[in-house]
PLY file of the C-alpha trace (Angstrom):
ply
format ascii 1.0
element vertex 312
property float x
property float y
property float z
element edge 311
property int vertex1
property int vertex2
end_header
-28.59 14.13 -17.74
-25.33 15.62 -16.46
-22.96 13.70 -14.19
-23.94 15.93 -11.28
-27.66 15.38 -11.88
-27.07 11.62 -12.13
-25.11 11.74 -8.87
-27.91 13.63 -7.11
-30.53 11.21 -8.41
-28.70 8.31 -6.74
-28.02 9.97 -3.40
-29.82 8.30 -0.50
-29.69 8.07 3.26
-28.00 4.91 4.51
-31.18 3.15 5.62
-32.74 3.63 2.21
-29.55 2.71 0.36
-29.29 -0.75 1.93
-32.92 -1.33 1.03
-31.73 -2.76 -2.29
-30.73 -5.92 -0.38
-33.14 -8.85 -0.78
-33.56 -12.12 1.09
-30.80 -14.54 0.17
-28.47 -11.91 -1.28
-24.68 -12.36 -1.13
-23.11 -9.04 -0.11
-19.46 -8.30 -0.87
-17.45 -5.82 1.24
-13.86 -4.76 0.41
-10.79 -5.47 2.49
-9.91 -3.65 5.69
-10.50 0.10 6.00
-12.32 0.17 2.66
-15.35 -1.29 4.45
-18.14 1.36 4.51
-19.02 2.01 8.17
-22.18 4.05 7.56
-23.62 1.39 5.26
-22.66 -1.51 7.52
-24.21 0.25 10.50
-27.41 0.67 8.50
-27.31 -2.99 7.47
-26.82 -3.91 11.12
-29.81 -1.89 12.28
-32.03 -3.43 9.58
-30.65 -6.98 9.79
-33.93 -8.47 11.02
-35.63 -7.27 7.83
-34.01 -10.06 5.80
-33.45 -13.78 5.87
-30.51 -15.70 4.45
-28.31 -12.70 3.64
-24.53 -13.23 3.80
-21.75 -10.66 4.02
-18.35 -11.76 2.65
-15.11 -9.93 3.33
-11.38 -10.60 3.59
-10.50 -8.53 6.66
-13.28 -7.06 8.80
-11.95 -4.16 10.86
-14.88 -3.43 13.17
-17.32 -5.66 15.04
-20.61 -4.38 13.67
-23.92 -5.33 15.26
-24.82 -7.70 12.41
-22.02 -9.94 13.74
-24.58 -11.39 16.13
-25.18 -15.10 16.68
-28.81 -14.48 17.66
-29.62 -12.95 14.27
-27.39 -15.05 12.03
-30.40 -16.56 10.25
-31.10 -13.03 9.02
-27.56 -11.83 8.19
-24.56 -14.12 8.48
-20.91 -13.25 7.99
-18.82 -15.35 5.61
-15.13 -14.76 6.27
-12.59 -14.92 3.47
-9.94 -14.35 6.13
-10.23 -14.31 9.91
-9.15 -11.14 11.71
-9.68 -9.88 15.23
-13.29 -8.86 14.54
-14.34 -12.32 13.31
-11.91 -14.96 14.57
-13.63 -15.76 17.87
-17.05 -16.07 16.24
-15.58 -18.28 13.55
-14.16 -20.54 16.25
-17.61 -20.54 17.88
-19.01 -21.93 14.64
-21.56 -19.35 13.54
-19.36 -17.38 11.15
-18.59 -19.37 8.01
-15.26 -19.47 6.19
-14.43 -19.95 2.50
-10.83 -21.19 1.99
-9.13 -19.19 -0.73
-5.93 -17.74 -2.11
-6.28 -13.97 -2.11
-5.02 -13.63 -5.68
-7.68 -16.06 -6.90
-10.68 -14.30 -5.35
-11.55 -12.23 -8.46
-11.74 -15.39 -10.57
-13.70 -17.19 -7.82
-16.24 -14.37 -7.97
-16.29 -14.42 -11.78
-16.97 -18.18 -11.75
-19.66 -17.86 -9.07
-17.77 -19.77 -6.37
-18.12 -16.66 -4.20
-21.50 -15.00 -4.69
-21.77 -11.27 -5.40
-25.29 -9.86 -5.60
-24.60 -6.59 -3.77
-21.40 -4.57 -3.28
-21.05 -2.11 -0.39
-17.85 -0.06 -0.59
-16.14 3.16 0.43
-15.20 5.47 -2.44
-13.59 8.81 -3.16
-15.68 11.75 -4.35
-16.65 11.63 -8.03
-14.36 13.32 -10.55
-15.44 15.52 -13.47
-15.79 12.47 -15.73
-18.13 10.59 -13.38
-15.58 8.22 -11.84
-15.10 7.26 -8.19
-11.92 5.61 -6.92
-12.21 2.62 -4.57
-8.54 3.11 -3.75
-8.51 1.75 -0.20
-9.58 -1.74 -1.26
-9.72 -2.54 -4.96
-8.61 -6.19 -4.46
-11.57 -8.42 -5.45
-14.11 -5.58 -5.36
-14.09 -4.72 -9.06
-14.76 -8.36 -9.94
-17.75 -8.24 -7.58
-18.99 -4.97 -9.08
-18.95 -6.58 -12.53
-21.24 -9.37 -11.26
-23.44 -7.51 -8.77
-27.09 -6.58 -9.22
-26.56 -3.45 -7.11
-23.54 -1.34 -6.17
-23.83 1.01 -3.19
-21.00 3.44 -2.43
-20.21 5.39 0.71
-18.62 8.52 -0.71
-16.10 10.13 1.63
-13.75 13.08 0.95
-11.11 11.40 3.11
-10.81 8.51 0.64
-7.99 9.19 -1.86
-8.52 9.21 -5.60
-5.78 6.78 -6.67
-4.80 5.89 -10.21
-4.93 2.42 -11.71
-7.72 -0.08 -12.23
-9.80 0.97 -9.23
-12.41 3.25 -10.78
-16.19 2.93 -10.76
-18.40 5.08 -13.01
-21.57 6.72 -11.73
-23.53 4.74 -14.33
-22.53 1.54 -12.48
-23.78 2.83 -9.11
-27.23 1.94 -7.81
-27.19 4.24 -4.77
-24.72 6.31 -2.79
-24.52 7.84 0.63
-22.23 10.63 1.79
-20.03 10.54 4.87
-17.13 12.66 6.10
-15.95 10.61 9.06
-12.18 9.97 9.22
-10.96 6.79 7.57
-9.89 4.21 10.13
-6.13 4.33 10.75
-4.06 1.23 11.52
-0.78 1.73 13.37
2.45 -0.19 12.95
2.60 -3.49 14.89
4.97 -3.98 17.79
8.45 -5.05 16.73
10.53 -6.99 19.24
13.99 -8.59 19.22
12.72 -11.83 17.64
11.15 -9.96 14.73
14.29 -7.87 14.32
16.50 -10.97 14.22
14.34 -12.65 11.58
14.19 -9.43 9.57
17.98 -9.13 9.57
18.31 -12.54 7.87
15.56 -11.72 5.37
17.00 -8.29 4.51
20.36 -9.88 3.69
18.64 -11.91 0.95
17.12 -8.85 -0.75
19.30 -7.51 -3.56
19.25 -4.06 -5.11
16.55 -3.93 -7.76
14.43 -6.65 -6.11
10.62 -6.45 -6.23
8.87 -6.73 -2.86
5.59 -8.25 -1.71
5.07 -7.02 1.85
2.21 -7.98 4.16
1.08 -6.69 7.54
2.76 -7.65 10.79
5.82 -7.20 12.97
8.19 -9.22 10.77
7.30 -7.52 7.45
7.65 -4.08 9.01
10.92 -5.06 10.66
12.21 -6.16 7.24
11.23 -2.85 5.66
13.11 -0.95 8.36
16.31 -2.79 7.44
16.19 -1.96 3.73
17.39 1.63 3.99
20.74 0.79 2.32
19.10 -0.79 -0.75
18.68 0.80 -4.19
15.99 0.76 -6.88
13.59 -1.60 -5.15
10.23 -2.34 -6.73
6.82 -2.98 -5.18
4.16 -5.44 -6.40
2.18 -6.28 -3.31
-1.20 -7.06 -1.82
-0.96 -4.35 0.86
0.42 -0.84 0.84
1.43 0.29 4.33
3.45 3.00 6.00
6.61 0.89 5.85
6.57 0.82 2.05
5.63 4.50 2.03
8.80 5.30 3.98
10.91 3.50 1.34
9.17 5.40 -1.48
9.70 8.73 0.25
13.40 8.01 0.75
13.87 7.13 -2.90
14.72 3.51 -2.10
11.69 2.29 -4.03
11.94 3.55 -7.61
10.53 0.58 -9.57
13.10 1.31 -12.30
14.29 -2.29 -12.49
10.97 -4.10 -12.43
10.35 -6.38 -15.40
6.56 -5.96 -15.22
4.85 -2.56 -14.96
8.15 -0.76 -14.61
8.04 2.59 -12.87
4.94 1.81 -10.79
4.27 0.44 -7.33
1.32 -1.95 -7.52
-1.00 -2.73 -4.59
-4.54 -3.95 -3.99
-5.40 -2.29 -0.67
-4.06 0.30 1.76
-3.72 -0.23 5.50
-2.03 2.43 7.57
-2.14 6.07 8.57
-3.92 9.16 7.27
-0.53 10.20 5.88
-0.56 7.06 3.73
-4.05 7.89 2.46
-3.03 11.45 1.59
0.09 10.20 -0.20
-1.72 8.24 -2.85
-4.37 10.85 -3.55
-3.84 11.87 -7.19
-0.07 11.16 -7.27
1.95 13.83 -9.03
3.87 13.49 -12.28
7.58 14.04 -11.76
10.47 14.04 -14.22
8.36 12.88 -17.13
7.36 9.63 -15.40
4.36 8.56 -13.43
4.68 8.72 -9.67
5.82 5.28 -8.43
2.43 4.58 -6.91
-0.61 3.19 -8.69
-3.38 0.81 -7.69
-4.74 -2.14 -9.61
-7.43 -4.48 -8.42
-5.82 -7.48 -10.10
-2.36 -7.25 -8.54
-1.48 -9.67 -5.77
1.46 -11.87 -4.78
3.60 -10.30 -7.51
1.23 -11.09 -10.40
-1.11 -9.00 -12.56
-3.69 -10.03 -15.13
-2.72 -8.82 -18.56
-6.29 -8.62 -19.85
-7.28 -5.83 -17.47
-6.33 -2.32 -18.55
-5.06 0.40 -16.27
-7.00 3.65 -16.37
-4.88 6.75 -15.79
0 1
1 2
2 3
3 4
4 5
5 6
6 7
7 8
8 9
9 10
10 11
11 12
12 13
13 14
14 15
15 16
16 17
17 18
18 19
19 20
20 21
21 22
22 23
23 24
24 25
25 26
26 27
27 28
28 29
29 30
30 31
31 32
32 33
33 34
34 35
35 36
36 37
37 38
38 39
39 40
40 41
41 42
42 43
43 44
44 45
45 46
46 47
47 48
48 49
49 50
50 51
51 52
52 53
53 54
54 55
55 56
56 57
57 58
58 59
59 60
60 61
61 62
62 63
63 64
64 65
65 66
66 67
67 68
68 69
69 70
70 71
71 72
72 73
73 74
74 75
75 76
76 77
77 78
78 79
79 80
80 81
81 82
82 83
83 84
84 85
85 86
86 87
87 88
88 89
89 90
90 91
91 92
92 93
93 94
94 95
95 96
96 97
97 98
98 99
99 100
100 101
101 102
102 103
103 104
104 105
105 106
106 107
107 108
108 109
109 110
110 111
111 112
112 113
113 114
114 115
115 116
116 117
117 118
118 119
119 120
120 121
121 122
122 123
123 124
124 125
125 126
126 127
127 128
128 129
129 130
130 131
131 132
132 133
133 134
134 135
135 136
136 137
137 138
138 139
139 140
140 141
141 142
142 143
143 144
144 145
145 146
146 147
147 148
148 149
149 150
150 151
151 152
152 153
153 154
154 155
155 156
156 157
157 158
158 159
159 160
160 161
161 162
162 163
163 164
164 165
165 166
166 167
167 168
168 169
169 170
170 171
171 172
172 173
173 174
174 175
175 176
176 177
177 178
178 179
179 180
180 181
181 182
182 183
183 184
184 185
185 186
186 187
187 188
188 189
189 190
190 191
191 192
192 193
193 194
194 195
195 196
196 197
197 198
198 199
199 200
200 201
201 202
202 203
203 204
204 205
205 206
206 207
207 208
208 209
209 210
210 211
211 212
212 213
213 214
214 215
215 216
216 217
217 218
218 219
219 220
220 221
221 222
222 223
223 224
224 225
225 226
226 227
227 228
228 229
229 230
230 231
231 232
232 233
233 234
234 235
235 236
236 237
237 238
238 239
239 240
240 241
241 242
242 243
243 244
244 245
245 246
246 247
247 248
248 249
249 250
250 251
251 252
252 253
253 254
254 255
255 256
256 257
257 258
258 259
259 260
260 261
261 262
262 263
263 264
264 265
265 266
266 267
267 268
268 269
269 270
270 271
271 272
272 273
273 274
274 275
275 276
276 277
277 278
278 279
279 280
280 281
281 282
282 283
283 284
284 285
285 286
286 287
287 288
288 289
289 290
290 291
291 292
292 293
293 294
294 295
295 296
296 297
297 298
298 299
299 300
300 301
301 302
302 303
303 304
304 305
305 306
306 307
307 308
308 309
309 310
310 311
Protein backbone atom coordinates (compact mmCIF):
# COMPACT_ATOMS: atom_id res chain seq x y z
CA UNK A 1 0.00 0.00 0.00
CA UNK A 2 1.37 3.43 -0.92
CA UNK A 3 1.84 6.20 1.65
CA UNK A 4 -1.09 8.10 0.13
CA UNK A 5 -3.36 5.04 0.27
CA UNK A 6 -2.33 4.43 3.89
CA UNK A 7 -3.06 8.07 4.69
CA UNK A 8 -6.52 7.85 3.11
CA UNK A 9 -7.31 4.64 4.96
CA UNK A 10 -6.73 6.40 8.29
CA UNK A 11 -8.64 9.59 7.54
CA UNK A 12 -11.71 10.04 9.74
CA UNK A 13 -14.09 12.74 10.88
CA UNK A 14 -13.31 14.06 14.35
CA UNK A 15 -16.19 12.31 16.12
CA UNK A 16 -15.12 8.96 14.72
CA UNK A 17 -11.43 9.60 15.38
CA UNK A 18 -11.88 10.11 19.12
CA UNK A 19 -13.89 6.90 19.22
CA UNK A 20 -10.64 5.04 19.88
CA UNK A 21 -10.80 6.36 23.47
CA UNK A 22 -11.98 3.81 26.05
CA UNK A 23 -13.16 4.11 29.64
CA UNK A 24 -10.22 4.79 31.94
CA UNK A 25 -7.84 5.91 29.20
CA UNK A 26 -5.10 8.47 29.92
CA UNK A 27 -5.02 10.98 27.06
CA UNK A 28 -1.90 13.07 26.41
CA UNK A 29 -2.11 16.46 24.65
CA UNK A 30 0.97 18.52 23.65
CA UNK A 31 1.93 21.89 25.05
CA UNK A 32 0.23 25.15 24.12
CA UNK A 33 -0.84 25.81 20.53
CA UNK A 34 0.03 22.24 19.53
CA UNK A 35 -3.22 21.14 21.18
CA UNK A 36 -5.62 19.90 18.44
CA UNK A 37 -8.79 22.03 18.64
CA UNK A 38 -10.95 19.94 16.31
CA UNK A 39 -10.17 16.74 18.22
CA UNK A 40 -10.63 18.35 21.65
CA UNK A 41 -13.96 19.80 20.57
CA UNK A 42 -15.04 16.32 19.46
CA UNK A 43 -13.85 14.85 22.76
CA UNK A 44 -15.82 17.56 24.57
CA UNK A 45 -19.02 16.81 22.69
CA UNK A 46 -18.68 13.07 23.38
CA UNK A 47 -17.39 13.36 26.96
CA UNK A 48 -20.46 11.68 28.49
CA UNK A 49 -19.73 8.56 26.44
CA UNK A 50 -16.86 7.60 28.75
CA UNK A 51 -16.06 7.20 32.41
CA UNK A 52 -12.73 7.75 34.13
CA UNK A 53 -10.92 9.32 31.17
CA UNK A 54 -8.17 11.85 31.97
CA UNK A 55 -6.56 14.45 29.72
CA UNK A 56 -3.02 15.52 30.68
CA UNK A 57 -1.30 18.60 29.28
CA UNK A 58 1.36 21.14 30.25
CA UNK A 59 -0.28 24.36 29.04
CA UNK A 60 -3.92 24.32 27.95
CA UNK A 61 -4.65 27.32 25.73
CA UNK A 62 -8.43 27.14 25.39
CA UNK A 63 -11.21 26.32 27.83
CA UNK A 64 -12.88 23.42 26.05
CA UNK A 65 -16.27 22.11 27.13
CA UNK A 66 -14.76 18.97 28.68
CA UNK A 67 -13.32 21.29 31.36
CA UNK A 68 -16.63 20.93 33.17
CA UNK A 69 -17.01 20.10 36.85
CA UNK A 70 -20.41 18.49 36.25
CA UNK A 71 -18.93 15.88 33.89
CA UNK A 72 -15.54 15.34 35.53
CA UNK A 73 -16.41 11.72 36.37
CA UNK A 74 -16.51 11.17 32.60
CA UNK A 75 -13.49 13.23 31.47
CA UNK A 76 -11.21 14.94 33.96
CA UNK A 77 -8.29 17.24 33.24
CA UNK A 78 -4.92 16.50 34.84
CA UNK A 79 -2.71 19.58 34.66
CA UNK A 80 1.04 19.28 34.32
CA UNK A 81 1.16 23.07 34.58
CA UNK A 82 -1.58 25.55 35.44
CA UNK A 83 -2.34 28.25 32.88
CA UNK A 84 -5.22 30.66 32.47
CA UNK A 85 -7.55 27.97 31.08
CA UNK A 86 -7.10 25.62 34.06
CA UNK A 87 -5.84 27.55 37.08
CA UNK A 88 -9.21 28.55 38.54
CA UNK A 89 -10.61 25.03 38.22
CA UNK A 90 -7.47 23.63 39.81
CA UNK A 91 -7.97 25.99 42.74
CA UNK A 92 -11.60 24.83 42.91
CA UNK A 93 -10.31 21.29 43.38
CA UNK A 94 -11.76 19.37 40.45
CA UNK A 95 -8.77 19.60 38.10
CA UNK A 96 -5.88 17.46 39.32
CA UNK A 97 -2.20 18.39 39.20
CA UNK A 98 0.92 16.24 38.83
CA UNK A 99 4.05 18.01 40.14
CA UNK A 100 6.89 17.69 37.66
CA UNK A 101 9.99 19.19 36.14
CA UNK A 102 9.30 19.79 32.46
CA UNK A 103 12.56 18.20 31.35
CA UNK A 104 11.70 15.00 33.24
CA UNK A 105 8.25 14.47 31.71
CA UNK A 106 9.44 12.15 28.90
CA UNK A 107 11.07 9.83 31.42
CA UNK A 108 8.01 10.06 33.70
CA UNK A 109 5.91 8.87 30.77
CA UNK A 110 8.41 6.14 29.89
CA UNK A 111 8.33 4.86 33.49
CA UNK A 112 4.52 5.02 33.66
CA UNK A 113 4.34 7.77 36.28
CA UNK A 114 2.27 9.76 33.78
CA UNK A 115 -0.08 7.50 31.83
CA UNK A 116 -0.24 7.66 28.03
CA UNK A 117 -2.86 5.46 26.39
CA UNK A 118 -3.95 7.94 23.70
CA UNK A 119 -2.16 10.89 22.08
CA UNK A 120 -4.11 13.71 20.42
CA UNK A 121 -1.85 16.18 18.60
CA UNK A 122 -1.65 18.76 15.85
CA UNK A 123 0.68 17.88 12.97
CA UNK A 124 1.97 19.20 9.67
CA UNK A 125 0.88 17.61 6.40
CA UNK A 126 2.63 14.34 5.56
CA UNK A 127 5.80 14.46 3.47
CA UNK A 128 6.68 12.17 0.57
CA UNK A 129 8.29 9.66 2.95
CA UNK A 130 5.22 9.33 5.18
CA UNK A 131 6.35 11.60 8.01
CA UNK A 132 4.38 14.29 9.85
CA UNK A 133 6.07 16.96 11.97
CA UNK A 134 4.65 17.76 15.41
CA UNK A 135 6.75 20.91 15.38
CA UNK A 136 4.56 23.14 17.56
CA UNK A 137 4.89 20.90 20.61
CA UNK A 138 7.34 18.01 20.48
CA UNK A 139 8.25 18.30 24.21
CA UNK A 140 6.98 15.11 25.94
CA UNK A 141 4.72 14.10 23.04
CA UNK A 142 7.10 11.69 21.31
CA UNK A 143 7.61 9.81 24.57
CA UNK A 144 3.82 9.50 24.84
CA UNK A 145 3.53 8.33 21.22
CA UNK A 146 6.05 5.56 21.95
CA UNK A 147 3.83 4.29 24.80
CA UNK A 148 0.34 4.99 23.46
CA UNK A 149 -2.16 2.42 22.21
CA UNK A 150 -3.54 4.97 19.73
CA UNK A 151 -2.19 8.13 18.11
CA UNK A 152 -4.65 10.56 16.54
CA UNK A 153 -3.36 13.54 14.55
CA UNK A 154 -5.09 16.72 13.48
CA UNK A 155 -3.33 17.49 10.21
CA UNK A 156 -3.23 21.18 9.39
CA UNK A 157 -1.38 22.94 6.52
CA UNK A 158 -0.68 25.87 8.85
CA UNK A 159 1.53 23.68 11.07
CA UNK A 160 5.18 23.97 9.99
CA UNK A 161 7.29 20.98 9.03
CA UNK A 162 10.30 21.52 11.30
CA UNK A 163 13.48 19.48 11.37
CA UNK A 164 14.78 17.57 14.36
CA UNK A 165 13.36 14.76 16.47
CA UNK A 166 9.71 15.72 16.05
CA UNK A 167 8.56 13.38 13.28
CA UNK A 168 5.79 10.77 13.35
CA UNK A 169 5.41 8.19 10.59
CA UNK A 170 2.03 7.32 9.10
CA UNK A 171 2.55 3.73 10.25
CA UNK A 172 2.42 4.99 13.86
CA UNK A 173 -0.89 6.82 13.34
CA UNK A 174 -4.20 5.22 14.29
CA UNK A 175 -6.45 7.90 12.81
CA UNK A 176 -6.19 11.42 11.45
CA UNK A 177 -8.50 14.31 10.80
CA UNK A 178 -7.91 17.29 8.54
CA UNK A 179 -8.32 20.93 9.52
CA UNK A 180 -7.25 24.21 7.96
CA UNK A 181 -8.12 26.65 10.73
CA UNK A 182 -5.37 29.15 11.64
CA UNK A 183 -3.00 28.09 14.40
CA UNK A 184 -3.61 30.05 17.58
CA UNK A 185 -1.27 33.04 17.87
CA UNK A 186 0.10 34.29 21.19
CA UNK A 187 1.22 37.91 21.38
CA UNK A 188 4.11 39.36 23.35
CA UNK A 189 3.32 40.09 27.01
CA UNK A 190 3.18 43.62 28.35
CA UNK A 191 6.58 44.98 29.36
CA UNK A 192 6.67 47.72 31.98
CA UNK A 193 9.42 49.67 33.75
CA UNK A 194 9.91 46.99 36.42
CA UNK A 195 10.47 44.29 33.80
CA UNK A 196 12.82 46.58 31.89
CA UNK A 197 14.88 47.31 35.01
CA UNK A 198 15.23 43.62 35.86
CA UNK A 199 16.09 42.81 32.25
CA UNK A 200 18.84 45.43 32.21
CA UNK A 201 20.62 43.69 35.11
CA UNK A 202 20.16 40.26 33.53
CA UNK A 203 21.39 41.38 30.11
CA UNK A 204 24.60 42.71 31.67
CA UNK A 205 25.40 39.17 32.86
CA UNK A 206 25.05 37.62 29.39
CA UNK A 207 28.37 37.41 27.55
CA UNK A 208 28.97 37.05 23.83
CA UNK A 209 28.72 33.39 22.89
CA UNK A 210 26.38 32.52 25.78
CA UNK A 211 23.63 29.92 25.31
CA UNK A 212 20.13 31.06 26.27
CA UNK A 213 17.12 29.33 27.81
CA UNK A 214 14.22 31.77 27.44
CA UNK A 215 10.69 31.26 28.74
CA UNK A 216 7.45 33.17 28.23
CA UNK A 217 6.65 36.38 30.07
CA UNK A 218 7.40 40.08 30.36
CA UNK A 219 10.84 39.67 31.94
CA UNK A 220 12.20 37.11 29.43
CA UNK A 221 11.01 39.21 26.50
CA UNK A 222 12.44 42.35 28.06
CA UNK A 223 15.80 40.57 28.39
CA UNK A 224 15.74 39.53 24.74
CA UNK A 225 15.12 43.12 23.67
CA UNK A 226 18.29 44.21 25.44
CA UNK A 227 20.58 41.69 23.74
CA UNK A 228 20.88 43.49 20.40
CA UNK A 229 24.56 44.37 21.03
CA UNK A 230 25.58 40.75 21.71
CA UNK A 231 27.36 38.39 19.32
CA UNK A 232 27.18 34.68 18.52
CA UNK A 233 24.53 33.76 21.07
CA UNK A 234 23.20 30.22 21.18
CA UNK A 235 19.73 28.88 21.95
CA UNK A 236 18.86 25.68 23.85
CA UNK A 237 15.44 26.35 25.29
CA UNK A 238 12.06 24.95 26.17
CA UNK A 239 10.12 27.61 24.22
CA UNK A 240 10.75 29.30 20.91
CA UNK A 241 9.04 32.69 20.73
CA UNK A 242 9.10 35.84 18.64
CA UNK A 243 11.78 37.38 20.86
CA UNK A 244 14.29 34.65 20.00
CA UNK A 245 13.18 34.83 16.38
CA UNK A 246 14.13 38.52 16.28
CA UNK A 247 17.64 37.67 17.52
CA UNK A 248 18.02 34.94 14.89
CA UNK A 249 16.87 37.25 12.12
CA UNK A 250 19.35 39.94 13.18
CA UNK A 251 22.23 37.48 13.17
CA UNK A 252 22.75 37.81 16.93
CA UNK A 253 21.94 34.14 17.44
CA UNK A 254 24.36 32.06 15.37
CA UNK A 255 24.98 29.06 17.69
CA UNK A 256 28.60 29.04 16.49
CA UNK A 257 30.02 28.90 20.00
CA UNK A 258 27.75 26.30 21.55
CA UNK A 259 29.52 23.28 23.00
CA UNK A 260 26.56 20.96 22.38
CA UNK A 261 24.73 20.74 19.04
CA UNK A 262 26.73 23.61 17.61
CA UNK A 263 25.10 25.51 14.77
CA UNK A 264 21.52 24.72 15.83
CA UNK A 265 18.88 26.41 17.95
CA UNK A 266 17.11 23.76 20.02
CA UNK A 267 13.54 24.09 21.34
CA UNK A 268 10.67 21.86 22.43
CA UNK A 269 7.63 24.00 21.57
CA UNK A 270 6.70 27.19 19.73
CA UNK A 271 4.53 29.94 21.17
CA UNK A 272 4.09 33.13 19.21
CA UNK A 273 2.92 34.57 15.92
CA UNK A 274 2.11 33.14 12.50
CA UNK A 275 5.41 34.67 11.38
CA UNK A 276 7.19 32.44 13.89
CA UNK A 277 5.37 29.38 12.56
CA UNK A 278 6.29 30.24 8.96
CA UNK A 279 9.92 30.80 9.94
CA UNK A 280 10.58 27.28 11.08
CA UNK A 281 8.79 25.58 8.22
CA UNK A 282 11.48 23.59 6.38
CA UNK A 283 14.40 25.91 7.30
CA UNK A 284 16.74 26.63 4.42
CA UNK A 285 20.37 25.54 4.09
CA UNK A 286 22.69 28.53 3.93
CA UNK A 287 26.46 28.74 3.52
CA UNK A 288 26.97 25.00 3.81
CA UNK A 289 25.47 24.83 7.30
CA UNK A 290 22.07 23.97 8.62
CA UNK A 291 19.78 26.87 9.39
CA UNK A 292 20.20 27.75 13.10
CA UNK A 293 16.76 26.38 13.92
CA UNK A 294 15.86 22.78 14.63
CA UNK A 295 13.44 21.09 16.99
CA UNK A 296 14.05 18.16 19.30
CA UNK A 297 11.55 16.68 21.67
CA UNK A 298 14.20 15.91 24.27
CA UNK A 299 15.69 19.38 24.66
CA UNK A 300 14.77 21.40 27.73
CA UNK A 301 16.54 23.58 30.30
CA UNK A 302 19.76 23.44 28.26
CA UNK A 303 20.02 19.63 28.17
CA UNK A 304 19.49 17.00 25.46
CA UNK A 305 19.43 13.22 25.67
CA UNK A 306 22.28 11.72 23.74
CA UNK A 307 20.49 8.45 22.99
CA UNK A 308 17.84 10.08 20.79
CA UNK A 309 18.86 10.75 17.20
CA UNK A 310 17.96 13.81 15.20
CA UNK A 311 16.22 13.16 11.91
CA UNK A 312 17.04 15.68 9.19
